[in-house]
PDB file with one MODEL, atoms N, CA, C and O in Angstrom:
MODEL        1
ATOM      1  N   UNK A   1      -1.799  26.559 -32.087  1.00  0.00           N
ATOM      2  CA  UNK A   1      -1.671  25.202 -32.586  1.00  0.00           C
ATOM      3  C   UNK A   1      -1.194  24.268 -31.479  1.00  0.00           C
ATOM      4  O   UNK A   1      -0.466  24.668 -30.571  1.00  0.00           O
ATOM      5  N   UNK A   2      -1.616  23.042 -31.578  1.00  0.00           N
ATOM      6  CA  UNK A   2      -1.193  22.068 -30.591  1.00  0.00           C
ATOM      7  C   UNK A   2       0.183  21.511 -30.942  1.00  0.00           C
ATOM      8  O   UNK A   2       0.648  21.622 -32.077  1.00  0.00           O
ATOM      9  N   UNK A   3       0.809  20.922 -29.962  1.00  0.00           N
ATOM     10  CA  UNK A   3       2.134  20.336 -30.159  1.00  0.00           C
ATOM     11  C   UNK A   3       2.094  19.240 -31.223  1.00  0.00           C
ATOM     12  O   UNK A   3       2.945  19.213 -32.112  1.00  0.00           O
ATOM     13  N   UNK A   4       1.120  18.340 -31.144  1.00  0.00           N
ATOM     14  CA  UNK A   4       1.032  17.241 -32.121  1.00  0.00           C
ATOM     15  C   UNK A   4       0.821  17.764 -33.534  1.00  0.00           C
ATOM     16  O   UNK A   4       1.386  17.231 -34.490  1.00  0.00           O
ATOM     17  N   UNK A   5       0.016  18.796 -33.665  1.00  0.00           N
ATOM     18  CA  UNK A   5      -0.224  19.372 -34.994  1.00  0.00           C
ATOM     19  C   UNK A   5       1.065  19.994 -35.534  1.00  0.00           C
ATOM     20  O   UNK A   5       1.399  19.812 -36.704  1.00  0.00           O
ATOM     21  N   UNK A   6       1.778  20.717 -34.696  1.00  0.00           N
ATOM     22  CA  UNK A   6       3.051  21.292 -35.124  1.00  0.00           C
ATOM     23  C   UNK A   6       4.029  20.203 -35.554  1.00  0.00           C
ATOM     24  O   UNK A   6       4.772  20.370 -36.521  1.00  0.00           O
ATOM     25  N   UNK A   7       4.022  19.091 -34.829  1.00  0.00           N
ATOM     26  CA  UNK A   7       4.916  17.978 -35.166  1.00  0.00           C
ATOM     27  C   UNK A   7       4.581  17.407 -36.531  1.00  0.00           C
ATOM     28  O   UNK A   7       5.480  17.038 -37.287  1.00  0.00           O
ATOM     29  N   UNK A   8       3.292  17.329 -36.857  1.00  0.00           N
ATOM     30  CA  UNK A   8       2.889  16.837 -38.179  1.00  0.00           C
ATOM     31  C   UNK A   8       3.253  17.837 -39.272  1.00  0.00           C
ATOM     32  O   UNK A   8       3.803  17.457 -40.305  1.00  0.00           O
ATOM     33  N   UNK A   9       2.950  19.100 -39.047  1.00  0.00           N
ATOM     34  CA  UNK A   9       3.162  20.122 -40.080  1.00  0.00           C
ATOM     35  C   UNK A   9       4.638  20.469 -40.295  1.00  0.00           C
ATOM     36  O   UNK A   9       5.064  20.750 -41.416  1.00  0.00           O
ATOM     37  N   UNK A  10       5.402  20.444 -39.214  1.00  0.00           N
ATOM     38  CA  UNK A  10       6.788  20.930 -39.278  1.00  0.00           C
ATOM     39  C   UNK A  10       7.789  19.872 -38.822  1.00  0.00           C
ATOM     40  O   UNK A  10       8.798  20.201 -38.198  1.00  0.00           O
ATOM     41  N   UNK A  11       7.521  18.620 -39.126  1.00  0.00           N
ATOM     42  CA  UNK A  11       8.296  17.504 -38.568  1.00  0.00           C
ATOM     43  C   UNK A  11       9.803  17.644 -38.762  1.00  0.00           C
ATOM     44  O   UNK A  11      10.570  17.197 -37.908  1.00  0.00           O
ATOM     45  N   UNK A  12      10.241  18.243 -39.846  1.00  0.00           N
ATOM     46  CA  UNK A  12      11.687  18.362 -40.116  1.00  0.00           C
ATOM     47  C   UNK A  12      12.271  19.717 -39.708  1.00  0.00           C
ATOM     48  O   UNK A  12      13.472  19.952 -39.836  1.00  0.00           O
ATOM     49  N   UNK A  13      11.409  20.592 -39.219  1.00  0.00           N
ATOM     50  CA  UNK A  13      11.878  21.906 -38.775  1.00  0.00           C
ATOM     51  C   UNK A  13      12.471  21.817 -37.367  1.00  0.00           C
ATOM     52  O   UNK A  13      12.079  20.970 -36.564  1.00  0.00           O
ATOM     53  N   UNK A  14      13.403  22.689 -37.094  1.00  0.00           N
ATOM     54  CA  UNK A  14      14.015  22.726 -35.769  1.00  0.00           C
ATOM     55  C   UNK A  14      12.997  23.243 -34.756  1.00  0.00           C
ATOM     56  O   UNK A  14      12.383  24.292 -34.951  1.00  0.00           O
ATOM     57  N   UNK A  15      12.832  22.489 -33.675  1.00  0.00           N
ATOM     58  CA  UNK A  15      11.890  22.853 -32.618  1.00  0.00           C
ATOM     59  C   UNK A  15      12.593  23.589 -31.490  1.00  0.00           C
ATOM     60  O   UNK A  15      12.063  24.566 -30.962  1.00  0.00           O
ATOM     61  N   UNK A  16      13.798  23.124 -31.113  1.00  0.00           N
ATOM     62  CA  UNK A  16      14.538  23.706 -29.994  1.00  0.00           C
ATOM     63  C   UNK A  16      16.016  23.757 -30.354  1.00  0.00           C
ATOM     64  O   UNK A  16      16.568  22.814 -30.921  1.00  0.00           O
ATOM     65  N   UNK A  17      16.634  24.862 -30.019  1.00  0.00           N
ATOM     66  CA  UNK A  17      18.092  24.993 -30.110  1.00  0.00           C
ATOM     67  C   UNK A  17      18.596  25.250 -28.697  1.00  0.00           C
ATOM     68  O   UNK A  17      18.132  26.167 -28.019  1.00  0.00           O
ATOM     69  N   UNK A  18      19.540  24.442 -28.265  1.00  0.00           N
ATOM     70  CA  UNK A  18      20.120  24.575 -26.924  1.00  0.00           C
ATOM     71  C   UNK A  18      21.637  24.503 -27.069  1.00  0.00           C
ATOM     72  O   UNK A  18      22.212  23.421 -27.181  1.00  0.00           O
ATOM     73  N   UNK A  19      22.262  25.652 -27.064  1.00  0.00           N
ATOM     74  CA  UNK A  19      23.713  25.679 -27.263  1.00  0.00           C
ATOM     75  C   UNK A  19      24.058  25.109 -28.625  1.00  0.00           C
ATOM     76  O   UNK A  19      23.569  25.594 -29.646  1.00  0.00           O
ATOM     77  N   UNK A  20      24.902  24.077 -28.650  1.00  0.00           N
ATOM     78  CA  UNK A  20      25.298  23.440 -29.902  1.00  0.00           C
ATOM     79  C   UNK A  20      24.312  22.354 -30.345  1.00  0.00           C
ATOM     80  O   UNK A  20      24.413  21.842 -31.460  1.00  0.00           O
ATOM     81  N   UNK A  21      23.366  22.006 -29.478  1.00  0.00           N
ATOM     82  CA  UNK A  21      22.397  20.964 -29.787  1.00  0.00           C
ATOM     83  C   UNK A  21      21.122  21.552 -30.361  1.00  0.00           C
ATOM     84  O   UNK A  21      20.766  22.701 -30.096  1.00  0.00           O
ATOM     85  N   UNK A  22      20.449  20.741 -31.148  1.00  0.00           N
ATOM     86  CA  UNK A  22      19.111  21.106 -31.614  1.00  0.00           C
ATOM     87  C   UNK A  22      18.314  19.823 -31.839  1.00  0.00           C
ATOM     88  O   UNK A  22      18.872  18.731 -31.938  1.00  0.00           O
ATOM     89  N   UNK A  23      17.000  19.987 -31.916  1.00  0.00           N
ATOM     90  CA  UNK A  23      16.123  18.849 -32.176  1.00  0.00           C
ATOM     91  C   UNK A  23      14.985  19.324 -33.065  1.00  0.00           C
ATOM     92  O   UNK A  23      14.459  20.423 -32.889  1.00  0.00           O
ATOM     93  N   UNK A  24      14.612  18.483 -34.020  1.00  0.00           N
ATOM     94  CA  UNK A  24      13.493  18.799 -34.902  1.00  0.00           C
ATOM     95  C   UNK A  24      12.201  18.333 -34.234  1.00  0.00           C
ATOM     96  O   UNK A  24      12.226  17.562 -33.274  1.00  0.00           O
ATOM     97  N   UNK A  25      11.071  18.813 -34.760  1.00  0.00           N
ATOM     98  CA  UNK A  25       9.787  18.493 -34.142  1.00  0.00           C
ATOM     99  C   UNK A  25       9.530  16.991 -34.062  1.00  0.00           C
ATOM    100  O   UNK A  25       9.020  16.511 -33.049  1.00  0.00           O
ATOM    101  N   UNK A  26       9.874  16.237 -35.112  1.00  0.00           N
ATOM    102  CA  UNK A  26       9.630  14.789 -35.060  1.00  0.00           C
ATOM    103  C   UNK A  26      10.469  14.128 -33.972  1.00  0.00           C
ATOM    104  O   UNK A  26      10.003  13.193 -33.322  1.00  0.00           O
ATOM    105  N   UNK A  27      11.693  14.597 -33.763  1.00  0.00           N
ATOM    106  CA  UNK A  27      12.535  14.062 -32.697  1.00  0.00           C
ATOM    107  C   UNK A  27      12.018  14.428 -31.316  1.00  0.00           C
ATOM    108  O   UNK A  27      12.076  13.622 -30.387  1.00  0.00           O
ATOM    109  N   UNK A  28      11.514  15.646 -31.189  1.00  0.00           N
ATOM    110  CA  UNK A  28      10.961  16.082 -29.910  1.00  0.00           C
ATOM    111  C   UNK A  28       9.692  15.301 -29.580  1.00  0.00           C
ATOM    112  O   UNK A  28       9.457  14.946 -28.425  1.00  0.00           O
ATOM    113  N   UNK A  29       8.876  15.037 -30.600  1.00  0.00           N
ATOM    114  CA  UNK A  29       7.673  14.237 -30.382  1.00  0.00           C
ATOM    115  C   UNK A  29       8.048  12.818 -29.953  1.00  0.00           C
ATOM    116  O   UNK A  29       7.404  12.247 -29.073  1.00  0.00           O
ATOM    117  N   UNK A  30       9.066  12.259 -30.557  1.00  0.00           N
ATOM    118  CA  UNK A  30       9.528  10.920 -30.193  1.00  0.00           C
ATOM    119  C   UNK A  30      10.051  10.889 -28.753  1.00  0.00           C
ATOM    120  O   UNK A  30       9.754   9.964 -27.996  1.00  0.00           O
ATOM    121  N   UNK A  31      10.826  11.901 -28.388  1.00  0.00           N
ATOM    122  CA  UNK A  31      11.357  12.004 -27.027  1.00  0.00           C
ATOM    123  C   UNK A  31      10.216  12.119 -26.012  1.00  0.00           C
ATOM    124  O   UNK A  31      10.211  11.424 -24.996  1.00  0.00           O
ATOM    125  N   UNK A  32       9.257  12.993 -26.291  1.00  0.00           N
ATOM    126  CA  UNK A  32       8.113  13.187 -25.395  1.00  0.00           C
ATOM    127  C   UNK A  32       7.282  11.910 -25.291  1.00  0.00           C
ATOM    128  O   UNK A  32       6.821  11.558 -24.205  1.00  0.00           O
ATOM    129  N   UNK A  33       7.091  11.222 -26.397  1.00  0.00           N
ATOM    130  CA  UNK A  33       6.326   9.971 -26.389  1.00  0.00           C
ATOM    131  C   UNK A  33       7.006   8.919 -25.528  1.00  0.00           C
ATOM    132  O   UNK A  33       6.337   8.150 -24.838  1.00  0.00           O
ATOM    133  N   UNK A  34       8.320   8.881 -25.566  1.00  0.00           N
ATOM    134  CA  UNK A  34       9.059   7.935 -24.727  1.00  0.00           C
ATOM    135  C   UNK A  34       8.840   8.207 -23.250  1.00  0.00           C
ATOM    136  O   UNK A  34       8.630   7.279 -22.468  1.00  0.00           O
ATOM    137  N   UNK A  35       8.889   9.464 -22.869  1.00  0.00           N
ATOM    138  CA  UNK A  35       8.614   9.819 -21.469  1.00  0.00           C
ATOM    139  C   UNK A  35       7.175   9.473 -21.104  1.00  0.00           C
ATOM    140  O   UNK A  35       6.918   8.947 -20.021  1.00  0.00           O
ATOM    141  N   UNK A  36       6.238   9.766 -22.002  1.00  0.00           N
ATOM    142  CA  UNK A  36       4.827   9.466 -21.747  1.00  0.00           C
ATOM    143  C   UNK A  36       4.631   7.968 -21.535  1.00  0.00           C
ATOM    144  O   UNK A  36       3.953   7.561 -20.592  1.00  0.00           O
ATOM    145  N   UNK A  37       5.217   7.150 -22.398  1.00  0.00           N
ATOM    146  CA  UNK A  37       5.097   5.691 -22.250  1.00  0.00           C
ATOM    147  C   UNK A  37       5.700   5.217 -20.937  1.00  0.00           C
ATOM    148  O   UNK A  37       5.128   4.363 -20.259  1.00  0.00           O
ATOM    149  N   UNK A  38       6.850   5.766 -20.577  1.00  0.00           N
ATOM    150  CA  UNK A  38       7.505   5.370 -19.321  1.00  0.00           C
ATOM    151  C   UNK A  38       6.625   5.715 -18.122  1.00  0.00           C
ATOM    152  O   UNK A  38       6.501   4.918 -17.193  1.00  0.00           O
ATOM    153  N   UNK A  39       6.021   6.889 -18.141  1.00  0.00           N
ATOM    154  CA  UNK A  39       5.157   7.292 -17.027  1.00  0.00           C
ATOM    155  C   UNK A  39       3.952   6.368 -16.899  1.00  0.00           C
ATOM    156  O   UNK A  39       3.640   5.895 -15.806  1.00  0.00           O
ATOM    157  N   UNK A  40       3.277   6.113 -18.016  1.00  0.00           N
ATOM    158  CA  UNK A  40       2.082   5.274 -17.946  1.00  0.00           C
ATOM    159  C   UNK A  40       2.445   3.824 -17.616  1.00  0.00           C
ATOM    160  O   UNK A  40       1.697   3.145 -16.913  1.00  0.00           O
ATOM    161  N   UNK A  41       3.576   3.352 -18.114  1.00  0.00           N
ATOM    162  CA  UNK A  41       4.018   1.990 -17.793  1.00  0.00           C
ATOM    163  C   UNK A  41       4.314   1.841 -16.304  1.00  0.00           C
ATOM    164  O   UNK A  41       4.089   0.781 -15.720  1.00  0.00           O
ATOM    165  N   UNK A  42       4.821   2.917 -15.693  1.00  0.00           N
ATOM    166  CA  UNK A  42       5.167   2.872 -14.274  1.00  0.00           C
ATOM    167  C   UNK A  42       3.988   3.205 -13.357  1.00  0.00           C
ATOM    168  O   UNK A  42       4.167   3.349 -12.147  1.00  0.00           O
ATOM    169  N   UNK A  43       2.781   3.327 -13.928  1.00  0.00           N
ATOM    170  CA  UNK A  43       1.588   3.469 -13.097  1.00  0.00           C
ATOM    171  C   UNK A  43       1.131   4.889 -12.824  1.00  0.00           C
ATOM    172  O   UNK A  43       0.222   5.094 -12.020  1.00  0.00           O
ATOM    173  N   UNK A  44       1.728   5.861 -13.462  1.00  0.00           N
ATOM    174  CA  UNK A  44       1.263   7.239 -13.284  1.00  0.00           C
ATOM    175  C   UNK A  44      -0.106   7.355 -13.949  1.00  0.00           C
ATOM    176  O   UNK A  44      -0.304   6.870 -15.063  1.00  0.00           O
ATOM    177  N   UNK A  45      -1.042   7.993 -13.267  1.00  0.00           N
ATOM    178  CA  UNK A  45      -2.404   8.117 -13.781  1.00  0.00           C
ATOM    179  C   UNK A  45      -2.710   9.574 -14.153  1.00  0.00           C
ATOM    180  O   UNK A  45      -2.000  10.499 -13.760  1.00  0.00           O
ATOM    181  N   UNK A  46      -3.765   9.741 -14.905  1.00  0.00           N
ATOM    182  CA  UNK A  46      -4.202  11.063 -15.340  1.00  0.00           C
ATOM    183  C   UNK A  46      -4.329  12.001 -14.143  1.00  0.00           C
ATOM    184  O   UNK A  46      -4.875  11.625 -13.106  1.00  0.00           O
ATOM    185  N   UNK A  47      -3.833  13.196 -14.290  1.00  0.00           N
ATOM    186  CA  UNK A  47      -3.851  14.276 -13.292  1.00  0.00           C
ATOM    187  C   UNK A  47      -2.887  14.064 -12.125  1.00  0.00           C
ATOM    188  O   UNK A  47      -2.866  14.869 -11.195  1.00  0.00           O
ATOM    189  N   UNK A  48      -2.090  12.996 -12.159  1.00  0.00           N
ATOM    190  CA  UNK A  48      -1.039  12.855 -11.145  1.00  0.00           C
ATOM    191  C   UNK A  48      -0.002  13.963 -11.334  1.00  0.00           C
ATOM    192  O   UNK A  48       0.185  14.474 -12.438  1.00  0.00           O
ATOM    193  N   UNK A  49       0.651  14.314 -10.262  1.00  0.00           N
ATOM    194  CA  UNK A  49       1.742  15.295 -10.334  1.00  0.00           C
ATOM    195  C   UNK A  49       3.043  14.558 -10.579  1.00  0.00           C
ATOM    196  O   UNK A  49       3.325  13.542  -9.944  1.00  0.00           O
ATOM    197  N   UNK A  50       3.832  15.080 -11.506  1.00  0.00           N
ATOM    198  CA  UNK A  50       5.120  14.487 -11.851  1.00  0.00           C
ATOM    199  C   UNK A  50       6.198  15.528 -11.563  1.00  0.00           C
ATOM    200  O   UNK A  50       6.202  16.614 -12.143  1.00  0.00           O
ATOM    201  N   UNK A  51       7.096  15.182 -10.671  1.00  0.00           N
ATOM    202  CA  UNK A  51       8.190  16.072 -10.292  1.00  0.00           C
ATOM    203  C   UNK A  51       9.300  15.956 -11.330  1.00  0.00           C
ATOM    204  O   UNK A  51       9.812  14.865 -11.582  1.00  0.00           O
ATOM    205  N   UNK A  52       9.668  17.083 -11.929  1.00  0.00           N
ATOM    206  CA  UNK A  52      10.725  17.113 -12.942  1.00  0.00           C
ATOM    207  C   UNK A  52      11.812  18.044 -12.446  1.00  0.00           C
ATOM    208  O   UNK A  52      11.576  19.226 -12.194  1.00  0.00           O
ATOM    209  N   UNK A  53      12.995  17.497 -12.310  1.00  0.00           N
ATOM    210  CA  UNK A  53      14.151  18.282 -11.888  1.00  0.00           C
ATOM    211  C   UNK A  53      15.203  18.175 -12.972  1.00  0.00           C
ATOM    212  O   UNK A  53      15.784  17.112 -13.188  1.00  0.00           O
ATOM    213  N   UNK A  54      15.438  19.268 -13.639  1.00  0.00           N
ATOM    214  CA  UNK A  54      16.424  19.235 -14.708  1.00  0.00           C
ATOM    215  C   UNK A  54      16.838  20.633 -15.088  1.00  0.00           C
ATOM    216  O   UNK A  54      16.163  21.617 -14.786  1.00  0.00           O
ATOM    217  N   UNK A  55      17.956  20.690 -15.753  1.00  0.00           N
ATOM    218  CA  UNK A  55      18.446  21.975 -16.230  1.00  0.00           C
ATOM    219  C   UNK A  55      17.681  22.366 -17.491  1.00  0.00           C
ATOM    220  O   UNK A  55      16.886  21.581 -18.008  1.00  0.00           O
ATOM    221  N   UNK A  56      17.916  23.546 -17.971  1.00  0.00           N
ATOM    222  CA  UNK A  56      17.289  24.027 -19.196  1.00  0.00           C
ATOM    223  C   UNK A  56      17.895  23.250 -20.359  1.00  0.00           C
ATOM    224  O   UNK A  56      18.962  23.601 -20.863  1.00  0.00           O
ATOM    225  N   UNK A  57      17.197  22.181 -20.784  1.00  0.00           N
ATOM    226  CA  UNK A  57      17.756  21.312 -21.810  1.00  0.00           C
ATOM    227  C   UNK A  57      16.662  20.718 -22.683  1.00  0.00           C
ATOM    228  O   UNK A  57      15.475  20.812 -22.369  1.00  0.00           O
ATOM    229  N   UNK A  58      17.074  20.115 -23.764  1.00  0.00           N
ATOM    230  CA  UNK A  58      16.144  19.437 -24.662  1.00  0.00           C
ATOM    231  C   UNK A  58      15.490  18.263 -23.938  1.00  0.00           C
ATOM    232  O   UNK A  58      14.288  18.044 -24.082  1.00  0.00           O
ATOM    233  N   UNK A  59      16.258  17.517 -23.172  1.00  0.00           N
ATOM    234  CA  UNK A  59      15.706  16.375 -22.431  1.00  0.00           C
ATOM    235  C   UNK A  59      14.644  16.814 -21.426  1.00  0.00           C
ATOM    236  O   UNK A  59      13.622  16.147 -21.272  1.00  0.00           O
ATOM    237  N   UNK A  60      14.882  17.926 -20.747  1.00  0.00           N
ATOM    238  CA  UNK A  60      13.888  18.431 -19.798  1.00  0.00           C
ATOM    239  C   UNK A  60      12.618  18.856 -20.528  1.00  0.00           C
ATOM    240  O   UNK A  60      11.511  18.599 -20.054  1.00  0.00           O
ATOM    241  N   UNK A  61      12.775  19.503 -21.677  1.00  0.00           N
ATOM    242  CA  UNK A  61      11.607  19.882 -22.479  1.00  0.00           C
ATOM    243  C   UNK A  61      10.825  18.640 -22.890  1.00  0.00           C
ATOM    244  O   UNK A  61       9.594  18.644 -22.852  1.00  0.00           O
ATOM    245  N   UNK A  62      11.525  17.579 -23.282  1.00  0.00           N
ATOM    246  CA  UNK A  62      10.862  16.326 -23.642  1.00  0.00           C
ATOM    247  C   UNK A  62      10.117  15.726 -22.472  1.00  0.00           C
ATOM    248  O   UNK A  62       9.018  15.196 -22.635  1.00  0.00           O
ATOM    249  N   UNK A  63      10.714  15.807 -21.284  1.00  0.00           N
ATOM    250  CA  UNK A  63      10.063  15.278 -20.082  1.00  0.00           C
ATOM    251  C   UNK A  63       8.788  16.064 -19.761  1.00  0.00           C
ATOM    252  O   UNK A  63       7.770  15.480 -19.390  1.00  0.00           O
ATOM    253  N   UNK A  64       8.849  17.364 -19.902  1.00  0.00           N
ATOM    254  CA  UNK A  64       7.669  18.206 -19.650  1.00  0.00           C
ATOM    255  C   UNK A  64       6.559  17.882 -20.648  1.00  0.00           C
ATOM    256  O   UNK A  64       5.408  17.686 -20.257  1.00  0.00           O
ATOM    257  N   UNK A  65       6.901  17.826 -21.934  1.00  0.00           N
ATOM    258  CA  UNK A  65       5.901  17.527 -22.958  1.00  0.00           C
ATOM    259  C   UNK A  65       5.352  16.113 -22.817  1.00  0.00           C
ATOM    260  O   UNK A  65       4.168  15.884 -23.061  1.00  0.00           O
ATOM    261  N   UNK A  66       6.195  15.164 -22.426  1.00  0.00           N
ATOM    262  CA  UNK A  66       5.738  13.800 -22.183  1.00  0.00           C
ATOM    263  C   UNK A  66       4.788  13.717 -21.007  1.00  0.00           C
ATOM    264  O   UNK A  66       3.833  12.941 -21.020  1.00  0.00           O
ATOM    265  N   UNK A  67       5.055  14.522 -19.988  1.00  0.00           N
ATOM    266  CA  UNK A  67       4.165  14.584 -18.821  1.00  0.00           C
ATOM    267  C   UNK A  67       2.807  15.132 -19.230  1.00  0.00           C
ATOM    268  O   UNK A  67       1.771  14.611 -18.817  1.00  0.00           O
ATOM    269  N   UNK A  68       2.813  16.182 -20.039  1.00  0.00           N
ATOM    270  CA  UNK A  68       1.548  16.732 -20.529  1.00  0.00           C
ATOM    271  C   UNK A  68       0.817  15.723 -21.407  1.00  0.00           C
ATOM    272  O   UNK A  68      -0.407  15.619 -21.336  1.00  0.00           O
ATOM    273  N   UNK A  69       1.549  14.980 -22.232  1.00  0.00           N
ATOM    274  CA  UNK A  69       0.939  13.977 -23.107  1.00  0.00           C
ATOM    275  C   UNK A  69       0.269  12.873 -22.300  1.00  0.00           C
ATOM    276  O   UNK A  69      -0.708  12.277 -22.754  1.00  0.00           O
ATOM    277  N   UNK A  70       0.787  12.598 -21.111  1.00  0.00           N
ATOM    278  CA  UNK A  70       0.191  11.590 -20.224  1.00  0.00           C
ATOM    279  C   UNK A  70      -0.960  12.176 -19.403  1.00  0.00           C
ATOM    280  O   UNK A  70      -1.482  11.525 -18.498  1.00  0.00           O
ATOM    281  N   UNK A  71      -1.349  13.410 -19.728  1.00  0.00           N
ATOM    282  CA  UNK A  71      -2.412  14.117 -19.004  1.00  0.00           C
ATOM    283  C   UNK A  71      -2.093  14.274 -17.523  1.00  0.00           C
ATOM    284  O   UNK A  71      -2.967  14.150 -16.664  1.00  0.00           O
ATOM    285  N   UNK A  72      -0.838  14.546 -17.247  1.00  0.00           N
ATOM    286  CA  UNK A  72      -0.389  14.752 -15.872  1.00  0.00           C
ATOM    287  C   UNK A  72       0.052  16.198 -15.686  1.00  0.00           C
ATOM    288  O   UNK A  72       0.145  16.966 -16.644  1.00  0.00           O
ATOM    289  N   UNK A  73       0.317  16.545 -14.453  1.00  0.00           N
ATOM    290  CA  UNK A  73       0.735  17.893 -14.095  1.00  0.00           C
ATOM    291  C   UNK A  73       2.241  17.879 -13.869  1.00  0.00           C
ATOM    292  O   UNK A  73       2.742  17.135 -13.026  1.00  0.00           O
ATOM    293  N   UNK A  74       2.958  18.700 -14.623  1.00  0.00           N
ATOM    294  CA  UNK A  74       4.409  18.792 -14.477  1.00  0.00           C
ATOM    295  C   UNK A  74       4.742  19.800 -13.384  1.00  0.00           C
ATOM    296  O   UNK A  74       4.324  20.956 -13.447  1.00  0.00           O
ATOM    297  N   UNK A  75       5.492  19.355 -12.387  1.00  0.00           N
ATOM    298  CA  UNK A  75       5.975  20.216 -11.319  1.00  0.00           C
ATOM    299  C   UNK A  75       7.481  20.340 -11.522  1.00  0.00           C
ATOM    300  O   UNK A  75       8.234  19.400 -11.269  1.00  0.00           O
ATOM    301  N   UNK A  76       7.901  21.504 -11.980  1.00  0.00           N
ATOM    302  CA  UNK A  76       9.296  21.700 -12.353  1.00  0.00           C
ATOM    303  C   UNK A  76      10.045  22.319 -11.183  1.00  0.00           C
ATOM    304  O   UNK A  76       9.642  23.348 -10.641  1.00  0.00           O
ATOM    305  N   UNK A  77      11.150  21.669 -10.804  1.00  0.00           N
ATOM    306  CA  UNK A  77      11.905  22.068  -9.622  1.00  0.00           C
ATOM    307  C   UNK A  77      13.363  22.297  -9.999  1.00  0.00           C
ATOM    308  O   UNK A  77      13.939  21.554 -10.794  1.00  0.00           O
ATOM    309  N   UNK A  78      13.937  23.316  -9.426  1.00  0.00           N
ATOM    310  CA  UNK A  78      15.351  23.635  -9.626  1.00  0.00           C
ATOM    311  C   UNK A  78      16.219  22.475  -9.136  1.00  0.00           C
ATOM    312  O   UNK A  78      16.126  22.089  -7.971  1.00  0.00           O
ATOM    313  N   UNK A  79      17.059  21.916 -10.005  1.00  0.00           N
ATOM    314  CA  UNK A  79      17.880  20.772  -9.589  1.00  0.00           C
ATOM    315  C   UNK A  79      18.962  21.143  -8.576  1.00  0.00           C
ATOM    316  O   UNK A  79      19.594  20.265  -7.989  1.00  0.00           O
ATOM    317  N   UNK A  80      19.168  22.417  -8.378  1.00  0.00           N
ATOM    318  CA  UNK A  80      20.226  22.852  -7.476  1.00  0.00           C
ATOM    319  C   UNK A  80      19.704  23.251  -6.092  1.00  0.00           C
ATOM    320  O   UNK A  80      20.390  23.943  -5.340  1.00  0.00           O
ATOM    321  N   UNK A  81      18.490  22.811  -5.763  1.00  0.00           N
ATOM    322  CA  UNK A  81      17.962  23.063  -4.419  1.00  0.00           C
ATOM    323  C   UNK A  81      18.841  22.371  -3.381  1.00  0.00           C
ATOM    324  O   UNK A  81      19.351  21.277  -3.623  1.00  0.00           O
ATOM    325  N   UNK A  82      19.017  23.008  -2.233  1.00  0.00           N
ATOM    326  CA  UNK A  82      19.748  22.330  -1.153  1.00  0.00           C
ATOM    327  C   UNK A  82      18.977  21.083  -0.701  1.00  0.00           C
ATOM    328  O   UNK A  82      17.754  21.022  -0.823  1.00  0.00           O
ATOM    329  N   UNK A  83      19.690  20.117  -0.190  1.00  0.00           N
ATOM    330  CA  UNK A  83      19.082  18.854   0.247  1.00  0.00           C
ATOM    331  C   UNK A  83      17.919  19.061   1.195  1.00  0.00           C
ATOM    332  O   UNK A  83      16.898  18.383   1.081  1.00  0.00           O
ATOM    333  N   UNK A  84      18.059  19.998   2.139  1.00  0.00           N
ATOM    334  CA  UNK A  84      17.008  20.187   3.129  1.00  0.00           C
ATOM    335  C   UNK A  84      15.709  20.706   2.504  1.00  0.00           C
ATOM    336  O   UNK A  84      14.640  20.516   3.083  1.00  0.00           O
ATOM    337  N   UNK A  85      15.776  21.359   1.331  1.00  0.00           N
ATOM    338  CA  UNK A  85      14.555  21.851   0.690  1.00  0.00           C
ATOM    339  C   UNK A  85      13.844  20.756  -0.104  1.00  0.00           C
ATOM    340  O   UNK A  85      12.635  20.835  -0.324  1.00  0.00           O
ATOM    341  N   UNK A  86      14.584  19.742  -0.530  1.00  0.00           N
ATOM    342  CA  UNK A  86      13.977  18.656  -1.292  1.00  0.00           C
ATOM    343  C   UNK A  86      12.889  17.949  -0.496  1.00  0.00           C
ATOM    344  O   UNK A  86      11.845  17.605  -1.051  1.00  0.00           O
ATOM    345  N   UNK A  87      13.113  17.732   0.770  1.00  0.00           N
ATOM    346  CA  UNK A  87      12.131  17.055   1.618  1.00  0.00           C
ATOM    347  C   UNK A  87      10.807  17.824   1.604  1.00  0.00           C
ATOM    348  O   UNK A  87       9.742  17.217   1.493  1.00  0.00           O
ATOM    349  N   UNK A  88      10.863  19.130   1.713  1.00  0.00           N
ATOM    350  CA  UNK A  88       9.672  19.959   1.695  1.00  0.00           C
ATOM    351  C   UNK A  88       8.974  19.885   0.329  1.00  0.00           C
ATOM    352  O   UNK A  88       7.748  19.801   0.258  1.00  0.00           O
ATOM    353  N   UNK A  89       9.748  19.918  -0.732  1.00  0.00           N
ATOM    354  CA  UNK A  89       9.168  19.840  -2.081  1.00  0.00           C
ATOM    355  C   UNK A  89       8.422  18.525  -2.255  1.00  0.00           C
ATOM    356  O   UNK A  89       7.281  18.512  -2.717  1.00  0.00           O
ATOM    357  N   UNK A  90       9.050  17.439  -1.892  1.00  0.00           N
ATOM    358  CA  UNK A  90       8.447  16.118  -2.074  1.00  0.00           C
ATOM    359  C   UNK A  90       7.193  15.967  -1.221  1.00  0.00           C
ATOM    360  O   UNK A  90       6.218  15.369  -1.676  1.00  0.00           O
ATOM    361  N   UNK A  91       7.190  16.483  -0.015  1.00  0.00           N
ATOM    362  CA  UNK A  91       6.012  16.398   0.855  1.00  0.00           C
ATOM    363  C   UNK A  91       4.843  17.210   0.332  1.00  0.00           C
ATOM    364  O   UNK A  91       3.693  16.803   0.492  1.00  0.00           O
ATOM    365  N   UNK A  92       5.110  18.354  -0.292  1.00  0.00           N
ATOM    366  CA  UNK A  92       4.031  19.233  -0.732  1.00  0.00           C
ATOM    367  C   UNK A  92       3.545  18.893  -2.137  1.00  0.00           C
ATOM    368  O   UNK A  92       2.440  19.287  -2.511  1.00  0.00           O
ATOM    369  N   UNK A  93       4.324  18.188  -2.903  1.00  0.00           N
ATOM    370  CA  UNK A  93       3.901  17.824  -4.259  1.00  0.00           C
ATOM    371  C   UNK A  93       3.040  16.605  -4.169  1.00  0.00           C
ATOM    372  O   UNK A  93       2.563  16.109  -5.190  1.00  0.00           O
TER     373      UNK A  93
ENDMDL
END
């Protein structure tokens, strides 16, 4: 099943549990849509690569799903990379 279909069918069901936090499918869809709108508003185009640096969290999941919704490629990077490795990541992405 697709993400949008799951959001319609299970809108009030819990989609993600992260520690003490949780989010239902309708909330996750809203979060992802916000990221998607922000990306397209800022000029990101279809198939562009989007660098996402975040911990294992609901917000990071929303950013990934929003990137996919914008038809872009999510490049997920460890936020704890040393500074000298960031330059290489940015150049190759």
